[in-house]
Structures are given as structure tokens and as C-alpha cells.
C-alpha positions as CSV (number, residue, x, y, z in Angstrom):
1,M,48.4,58.1,37.9
2,K,46.4,55.5,35.7
3,T,43.5,56.7,33.3
4,I,40.9,53.7,33.0
5,I,39.0,54.3,29.7
6,A,35.2,52.4,30.0
7,K,35.0,50.2,27.0
8,I,31.7,50.0,25.1
9,S,30.7,46.5,24.1
10,N,30.3,46.0,20.4
11,P,27.1,45.3,19.5
12,L,27.9,44.9,16.1
13,N,30.9,42.2,16.7
14,E,29.6,40.1,13.9
15,L,29.6,42.5,11.4
16,I,32.9,44.6,12.6
17,S,35.9,44.3,14.9
18,D,36.3,45.7,18.3
19,D,38.6,48.4,17.1
20,I,36.7,49.7,14.4
21,Y,33.4,49.8,16.5
22,D,35.6,52.0,18.9
23,L,36.9,54.3,16.6
24,L,33.7,54.9,15.1
25,N,31.9,55.2,18.3
26,S,34.6,57.7,19.3
27,H,34.2,59.9,16.0
28,G,30.4,60.4,17.2
29,L,29.9,58.1,13.6
30,I,27.4,55.1,15.0
31,D,24.1,55.9,15.0
32,E,22.7,54.1,18.1
33,K,19.2,54.3,17.0
34,S,20.2,52.2,14.1
35,V,21.8,49.9,16.1
36,R,19.4,49.3,18.3
37,D,17.0,48.5,15.4
38,Y,19.4,45.9,14.2
39,Q,19.3,44.2,17.5
40,I,16.0,43.8,17.6
41,R,15.5,43.1,14.2
42,K,18.4,39.7,15.3
43,K,16.5,39.3,18.5
44,F,13.2,39.1,16.3
45,K,14.7,37.0,14.2
46,A,15.8,34.3,16.5
47,L,12.9,34.4,18.9
48,R,10.9,33.3,15.3
49,S,13.1,30.8,14.4
50,S,12.5,29.0,17.7
51,K,9.4,29.1,17.2
52,T,8.2,32.1,18.7
53,S,5.3,33.5,17.4
54,A,5.6,36.9,16.2
55,G,3.2,38.3,18.6
56,D,5.2,36.6,21.7
57,A,8.2,37.7,20.1
58,I,7.6,41.5,20.0
59,D,6.5,41.2,23.7
60,A,9.8,39.6,24.4
61,I,11.6,42.3,23.2
62,R,9.2,44.9,24.7
63,E,10.8,43.3,27.8
64,E,14.2,44.7,26.7
65,Y,13.2,47.6,25.5
66,P,10.0,48.9,27.7
67,Y,9.7,52.5,26.2
68,L,9.0,51.1,23.0
69,Q,5.6,50.7,21.9
70,F,4.5,47.0,20.9
71,D,3.8,49.4,16.9
72,T,7.2,50.7,17.0
73,I,8.6,47.2,17.4
74,R,6.5,45.7,14.9
75,K,7.7,48.5,12.5
76,I,11.4,48.0,13.0
77,V,11.0,44.5,12.3
78,Y,8.9,44.2,9.2
79,Q,10.9,47.2,7.8
80,I,11.9,47.0,4.6
81,S,15.7,47.8,4.0
82,K,16.2,50.7,1.5
């Protein structure tokens, strides 16, 4: 009997390799909320660079993350890195 392991796509592929992501994830070392916030900031930056208004960019992101409020996304995208 062959075991099939579901491969999780690497949302940080521009930062770390798939193998490293899989290893860190398998040991519970990936903070999913931080990864989500990183993806939101990346998408916001891309939308803004294509001349989308900040409000429209946040609305577009809300379509992908409907469980997040407008103000929550605004806080994520304007959060100052520590």
C-alpha cells in the first residue's frame, strides 16, 4: 500500500524553499497568522503599485479573507515592522 502525502503549497516560496517550508511546517514552526498577514501585505503592495486606491485594494483583499474586517486588514497592511 502506497502512502500519499498531501503537499502543502509554500506561500513563502520567494523567501524559503519548499523543502524548508515543509520541514518547518511539519514541526509546527510556521505561524499561519503571520504567513497570512505577509500574503495580505504582499497583495496590498501589488494592488497599490497597479494604481488601485488603498480602499479598493483593501476591499479586494477582503474578498479573499471575508472573515477579516476592513479595519483589521488596514492595520495589517500599515503595520510597522518591529
